[in-house]
C-alpha positions in Angstrom: -13.0 -35.5 6.4 -15.1 -32.5 7.5 -18.4 -32.0 5.6 -18.7 -28.2 5.6 -19.2 -26.6 2.2 -19.4 -29.9 0.2 -22.6 -29.1 -1.6 -21.5 -25.6 -2.5 -18.3 -26.9 -3.9 -20.1 -29.5 -6.0 -22.5 -26.8 -7.3 -19.7 -24.5 -8.3 -17.5 -27.0 -10.0 -20.0 -29.5 -11.4 -19.6 -28.2 -14.9 -15.9 -28.7 -15.0 -16.2 -32.3 -16.3 -17.6 -30.9 -19.6 -14.4 -29.0 -20.3 -11.7 -30.1 -22.6 -9.0 -32.4 -21.2 -5.6 -30.8 -20.5 -2.1 -32.2 -20.2 -1.4 -30.3 -17.0 -3.7 -28.3 -14.7 -2.5 -26.2 -11.8 -4.4 -25.4 -8.6 -3.2 -22.6 -6.4 -4.0 -22.7 -2.6 -2.9 -19.5 -0.9 -3.0 -18.6 2.7 -5.6 -15.9 3.0 -3.3 -13.0 4.0 -2.4 -10.2 1.6 1.3 -11.0 1.2 0.5 -14.6 0.5 -2.5 -14.0 -1.8 -0.4 -11.5 -3.8 2.5 -13.8 -4.4 0.5 -16.8 -5.6 -1.6 -14.6 -7.8 1.5 -13.3 -9.5 2.8 -16.9 -9.8 -0.5 -17.9 -11.3 0.0 -15.2 -14.0 3.6 -16.5 -14.7 2.4 -20.2 -15.0 -0.6 -19.3 -17.1 1.8 -17.6 -19.6 2.9 -21.1 -20.5 -0.7 -21.8 -21.7 -1.4 -23.9 -18.7 -4.9 -23.5 -17.0 -4.5 -22.3 -13.4 -7.3 -22.5 -10.8 -6.9 -20.1 -7.8 -9.0 -20.9 -4.7 -10.1 -18.9 -1.7 -13.1 -17.1 -0.4 -15.1 -14.5 -2.3 -13.8 -11.7 0.0 -10.1 -12.7 -0.4 -10.2 -13.3 -4.1 -11.7 -9.9 -4.5 -9.0 -8.5 -2.2 -6.3 -10.1 -4.3 -7.7 -8.8 -7.6 -8.3 -5.2 -6.4 -4.8 -4.9 -5.0 -2.7 -6.6 -7.7 -0.3 -4.3 -9.4 1.5 -4.3 -12.7 -1.1 -6.4 -14.7 -4.8 -7.2 -14.9 -5.7 -10.7 -13.8 -9.0 -10.5 -15.6 -7.1 -10.3 -18.9 -5.5 -13.7 -18.3 -8.1 -16.2 -19.6 -6.2 -19.2 -18.1 -6.8 -18.2 -14.5 -10.0 -19.5 -13.0 -11.1 -18.2 -9.6 -13.0 -20.4 -7.2 -14.7 -18.8 -4.2 -15.7 -21.2 -1.4 -17.6 -20.3 1.8 -16.1 -20.7 5.2 -17.9 -20.4 8.6 -18.5 -16.9 9.8 -15.7 -15.4 11.9 -15.1 -12.4 14.0 -13.4 -9.4 12.2 -12.1 -7.3 15.1 -10.3 -4.1 14.2 -6.6 -4.0 14.7 -5.3 -2.8 18.0 -2.5 -0.2 17.3 -1.6 -0.3 21.0 -1.3 -4.1 21.3 1.9 -5.5 22.9 2.8 -7.3 19.7 2.8 -6.0 16.1 1.6 -9.4 14.8 -1.9 -8.8 13.4 -3.8 -10.9 15.9 -7.1 -9.6 14.5 -6.6 -11.9 11.5 -6.3 -15.1 13.5 -10.1 -15.8 13.6 -10.1 -15.6 9.8 -7.1 -18.0 9.6 -8.9 -20.5 11.9 -12.0 -20.4 9.7 -9.8 -20.9 6.6 -9.1 -24.5 7.6 -12.7 -25.3 6.5 -11.6 -24.9 2.9 -10.3 -28.5 3.1 -13.5 -30.1 2.0 -14.4 -27.8 -1.0 -10.8 -27.8 -2.2 -10.7 -31.6 -2.2 -14.0 -31.7 -4.1 -12.5 -29.3 -6.7 -9.4 -31.4 -7.0 -11.5 -34.6 -7.5 -13.4 -32.9 -10.3 -10.4 -31.4 -12.0 -8.5 -34.7 -11.9 -10.8 -36.1 -14.5 -10.1 -33.3 -17.0 -6.3 -33.5 -17.0 -3.5 -35.9 -17.3 -1.6 -34.4 -14.4 -3.1 -32.2 -11.6 -0.5 -30.0 -9.9 -1.3 -28.4 -6.5 0.8 -25.5 -5.4 0.0 -24.7 -1.8 1.3 -22.1 0.6 3.7 -23.8 3.0 1.5 -22.5 5.9 -1.6 -24.3 4.5 -0.8 -28.1 4.4 -4.0 -28.8 6.5 -6.2 -27.7 3.6 -4.7 -29.9 1.0 -3.8 -32.9 3.1 -6.0 -35.2 1.0 -4.2 -34.5 -2.3 -2.4 -37.9 -2.1 -5.7 -39.7 -2.4 -6.0 -38.5 -6.1 -3.9 -40.8 -8.3 -2.9 -38.2 -10.9 -2.3 -35.3 -8.5 1.0 -34.1 -7.1 1.8 -31.2 -4.8 4.5 -28.5 -4.5 5.1 -26.2 -1.5 5.3 -22.5 -2.1 7.7 -20.9 0.4 6.3 -17.4 1.1 9.5 -16.4 2.9 13.0 -15.7 1.7 15.5 -18.6 1.3 17.6 -16.9 4.0 14.7 -16.9 6.4 13.7 -20.5 5.5 17.3 -21.6 6.2 17.5 -19.6 9.4 14.4 -21.4 10.7 16.0 -24.8 9.7 19.3 -23.8 11.2 17.7 -22.8 14.5 15.7 -26.1 14.6 18.8 -28.3 14.2 20.7 -26.6 17.0 22.6 -23.8 15.1 25.6 -25.7 13.8 28.6 -23.6 13.2 30.0 -25.5 10.2 29.1 -22.7 7.8 31.0 -20.1 5.7 32.1 -17.3 8.1 29.9 -14.6 6.3 26.8 -16.9 6.4 27.4 -17.7 10.1 27.8 -14.0 10.9 24.5 -13.2 9.3 22.7 -16.0 11.2 24.3 -15.8 14.7 22.4 -12.7 16.1 18.9 -13.6 14.9 16.2 -13.6 17.5 14.4 -16.8 18.2 11.7 -17.5 15.7 9.3 -18.5 18.4 9.8 -15.2 20.3 8.1 -13.2 17.5 4.9 -15.3 17.4 1.8 -15.0 19.5 0.5 -18.2 21.1 -2.6 -18.3 18.9 -0.5 -18.3 15.8 1.8 -21.0 17.2 -1.4 -23.1 17.7 -2.5 -22.5 14.1 1.0 -23.5 12.8 1.0 -26.6 15.1 -2.3 -27.7 13.5 -0.8 -27.3 10.1 2.3 -29.3 11.0 0.3 -32.1 12.6 -1.9 -32.6 9.5 -1.5 -35.7 7.4 1.9 -35.8 5.7 1.9 -34.7 2.1 4.3 -36.1 -0.5 5.5 -32.8 -1.8 7.4 -32.9 -5.0 9.5 -29.8 -4.2 9.6 -26.2 -3.2 9.0 -23.0 -5.1 10.7 -19.7 -4.0 9.9 -16.1 -4.9 13.6 -15.3 -5.1 16.5 -15.7 -7.6 19.9 -17.3 -7.2 21.7 -14.1 -7.7 20.2 -12.9 -4.5 20.1 -16.0 -2.3 22.1 -18.7 -4.1 24.1 -19.8 -1.0 21.0 -20.2 1.1 19.1 -22.1 -1.6 22.1 -24.4 -1.8 22.1 -24.9 2.0 18.4 -25.7 1.9 18.9 -28.2 -0.9 21.7 -29.9 1.1 19.6 -30.0 4.2 16.7 -31.8 2.4 16.2 -35.3 3.6 15.1 -36.6 0.2 17.4 -36.6 -2.8 14.3 -36.4 -5.0 13.0 -33.2 -3.3 13.5 -30.4 -5.8 13.6 -26.6 -5.5 13.0 -23.9 -8.0 13.9 -20.2 -7.5 11.6 -18.5 -10.0 11.3 -15.0 -8.6 10.7 -12.2 -8.6 7.1 -12.8 -9.2 6.1 -9.2 -9.5 6.6 -7.3 -12.8 10.1 -5.9 -13.0 9.3 -3.2 -15.5 6.6 -0.6 -15.0 4.6 0.5 -18.0 4.1 4.3 -17.6 0.7 5.5 -18.7 1.1 9.2 -17.9 -1.7 10.4 -20.2 -4.5 8.1 -18.9 -7.0 9.1 -16.3 -6.3 5.9 -14.3 -2.9 7.0 -13.0 -2.7 7.5 -9.2 -2.3 11.1 -8.1 0.9 10.3 -6.0 2.6 9.3 -9.3 1.7 12.7 -10.8 3.4 14.3 -7.7 6.4 12.1 -8.1 6.8 13.2 -11.7 7.5 16.7 -10.4 10.3 15.6 -8.1 14.0 15.1 -8.9 15.8 11.7 -9.2 16.0 9.9 -5.8 14.5 12.8 -3.9 11.7 11.0 -2.2 11.6 8.4 0.5 8.6 6.0 0.5 7.3 5.0 4.0 5.1 2.0 4.2 4.8 -0.8 6.8 2.7 -3.2 4.7 -0.8 -4.5 4.7 -0.9 -5.9 8.3 0.9 -3.4 10.5 -0.8 -0.7 12.6 1.0 2.1 14.3 -0.2 3.9 17.4 -0.8 7.6 17.5 2.4 7.9 19.6 4.4 6.0 17.0 2.9 8.1 14.2 3.9 11.2 16.0 7.5 10.1 16.3 7.6 9.2 12.6 6.1 12.5 11.6 8.5 14.5 13.7 11.5 12.5 12.3 10.3 13.0 8.7 9.8 16.7 9.2 13.2 17.2 10.8 15.0 15.2 8.1 14.1 17.8 5.5 13.5 15.0 3.0 10.6 14.6 0.6 8.3 11.7 1.4 5.3 9.6 0.6 3.9 8.0 3.7 1.2 5.3 3.7 -0.5 5.8 7.0 -3.3 3.2 7.5 -4.1 0.5 9.9 -3.5 -3.2 9.2 -6.1 -5.3 7.4 -9.1 -6.8 9.1 -10.3 -10.2 8.3 -12.6 -8.6 5.7 -10.9 -5.6 4.2 -14.2 -4.4 2.7 -16.0 -4.0 6.1 -15.6 -2.2 9.3 -14.6 1.3 10.5 -11.2 2.7 9.5 -9.3 4.5 12.2 -7.8 7.9 11.3 -4.3 8.0 12.8 -3.7 11.2 14.7 -0.7 13.4 13.7 1.0 16.3 15.4 -1.0 19.6 15.0 0.0 21.5 11.9 2.3 18.7 10.5 0.4 18.2 7.3 0.3 22.0 6.7 4.0 22.4 7.4 5.0 19.6 5.1 2.6 20.5 2.3 4.4 20.2 -1.1 7.2 18.3 0.5 5.3 15.2 1.4 2.2 13.2 0.7 0.2 11.3 3.4 -2.0 8.6 2.0 -4.6 6.8 4.2 -5.7 4.1 1.8 -4.2 1.4 -0.5 -1.3 2.7 -2.6 0.4 1.5 -5.8 3.6 0.5 -4.0 5.2 -1.2 -7.0 4.8 1.8 -9.2 6.0 4.2 -6.5 9.2 2.1 -6.0 9.7 1.9 -9.7 9.5 5.7 -10.1 12.8 7.4 -10.7 12.1 10.0 -8.0 11.9 7.3 -5.3 15.3 7.0 -3.7 14.6 5.1 -0.5 12.1 2.9 1.2 11.3 2.8 4.9 9.8 -0.7 5.2 8.6 -3.4 7.6 10.6 -5.8 5.4 7.8 -8.2 4.5 9.1 -10.5 1.7 6.8 -9.0 -1.0 8.2 -5.5 -0.2 11.8 -6.7 -0.1 11.4 -8.3 -3.6 9.7 -5.3 -5.0 12.4 -2.9 -3.6 15.2 -5.2 -4.9 13.5 -5.4 -8.3 13.2 -1.7 -8.5 16.7 -0.9 -7.2 15.6 1.0 -4.0 17.6 0.7 -0.8 15.8 0.2 2.5 15.6 1.7 6.0 14.5 -1.5 7.7 11.9 -1.4 10.5 10.8 -5.0 11.0 7.6 -5.6 13.0 7.0 -9.4 13.4 7.6 -13.0 12.1 10.1 -13.3 9.3 10.6 -9.6 8.8 13.7 -9.3 11.1 15.4 -12.0 9.1 14.6 -10.3 5.9 16.0 -7.0 7.3 19.3 -8.9 8.2 19.4 -10.2 4.6 19.1 -6.6 3.2 21.5 -5.0 5.7 24.2 -7.6 6.4 24.2 -9.8 3.3 23.1 -7.7 0.3 24.2 -4.5 1.9 21.3 -2.4 0.5 19.7 -1.6 3.8 20.2 0.0 7.2 18.4 -0.5 10.5 15.9 2.0 11.9 15.6 0.1 15.2 17.2 -2.9 16.8 15.0 -5.9 17.3 16.0 -6.1 21.0 14.2 -2.8 21.5 11.0 -3.9 19.8 8.9 -3.2 22.9 10.1 0.4 23.2 8.6 3.4 21.5 11.0 4.4 18.7 12.1 8.0 18.8 11.8 10.7 16.2 15.6 11.1 16.3 16.1 7.5 15.2 13.7 8.0 12.3 15.4 11.3 11.3 18.8 9.7 11.5 17.8 6.7 9.4 16.2 8.9 6.7 19.2 11.2 6.5 21.6 8.3 6.3 19.6 6.6 3.5 18.7 9.7 1.5 21.5 12.3 2.1 24.8 10.6 2.8 27.7 8.9 1.0 26.7 5.7 2.8 23.2 5.9 1.4 24.4 6.7 -2.1 26.6 3.6 -2.0 23.6 1.5 -1.0 21.6 3.1 -3.8 24.3 2.2 -6.4 24.4 -1.4 -5.1 20.6 -1.6 -5.2 20.6 -0.5 -8.8 23.2 -3.1 -9.7 21.3 -5.8 -7.9 18.1 -4.6 -9.7 19.7 -5.0 -13.1 20.9 -8.6 -12.2 17.4 -9.5 -10.9 15.7 -8.1 -14.0 18.1 -10.0 -16.2 17.3 -13.2 -14.3 13.6 -13.2 -15.5 14.4 -12.4 -19.1 14.9 -15.1 -21.8 18.0 -17.2 -20.8 18.1 -15.7 -17.3 18.5 -17.9 -14.2 14.9 -17.4 -12.9 13.4 -17.9 -16.4 15.4 -21.1 -16.8 14.2 -22.4 -13.4 10.6 -21.6 -14.3 11.1 -23.4 -17.7 12.5 -26.3 -15.7 9.5 -26.4 -13.3 7.1 -26.3 -16.3 9.0 -29.1 -18.0 9.0 -31.1 -14.7 5.2 -30.9 -14.2 4.6 -31.6 -17.9 7.0 -34.6 -18.0 
């Protein structure tokens, strides 16, 4: 095992042995990217609500990032979540390149490579915690097996893989890997047949990182956790269960992780100004445009989006910021250039925000009627939870598959651009047409109604007696057996 960070880990966790002994203790090991940090922080909250202590590990920078950006609840108010910040070797934090040939945020790869050095301090933490609990449960991001590969050395520890992608995407990867068999239901086969190759959307440096993860010591995982619910993805969860090599390998669909109801606090000084603006708009008047935490658009792309939004005549909130750097609290922030006079001409009709936004609250507002999105899985689950249809503009990795799920399977989305034209500059006309179709057409209204119906079913699933709540109860019972 590597020796980096061992003494630091021992100093930080040395006092754990004096704590009371627990029946079950959970350790969360996220991948240090925003969409992964966020999902496991929400899952930590859900598990801690069962009065189980949860330990969330990472670096000081990324723990701070996760806390600052969390929406819908205050992690500091949950006493059962313990945060452990471990050092990793210094790494480069280059700014994102909005003109890069790929939309994958390659500026984050140095940070990902440095994160493998969490292996030693995480193992030291697990050793210490194992003496304070009857059963130690490690929930690790499916992209981080390298970091927790020593868990099987601890007699009372067991691990579970958190799948940060949709069940549809996970099955699509598996289906592609085994040669795309056609012995499937026609509607499932139709959704899968035209997907691009998974490998085609990944830069080589990321392929190398994933290869390192896959080649780490095999882990005896007790099952998989999904941020989804059976009402959304039941057929694909069933296919994944059927494809599992081990009969004992379990799965739990316990999503959505994010809060499904927004507590309005209109009279507090803490409310974001964009929500005050939304209060003044009519129902379903506004389209929300946001491409996630890791996507950067070039000045040329921003110009096409701006012209398309302006010509559409629709009200909008547009989050216009570069993708994250390895340390989101350092570095210069580029100000994306827009066509001259655009902001003046659209004043009162739209808001442009150049910093972090309360996405969940925006999607949950009654004035928001559509979402132009990159289709990261967090964003998909939030839009489904809040009943908002999507104009899908996938950028990289699993996002195209998520877009297909929304458009072809759930039928609450439409495509802004075809994946086969990902290397081309999208036109303002395509943006304008997508916005008009989603916000001002019978087709868009039908999607909105389906999204509202889906939202109700998803919200019901996390309530007492709902399918996701029952699966979470089942998981808690399993780890407490």
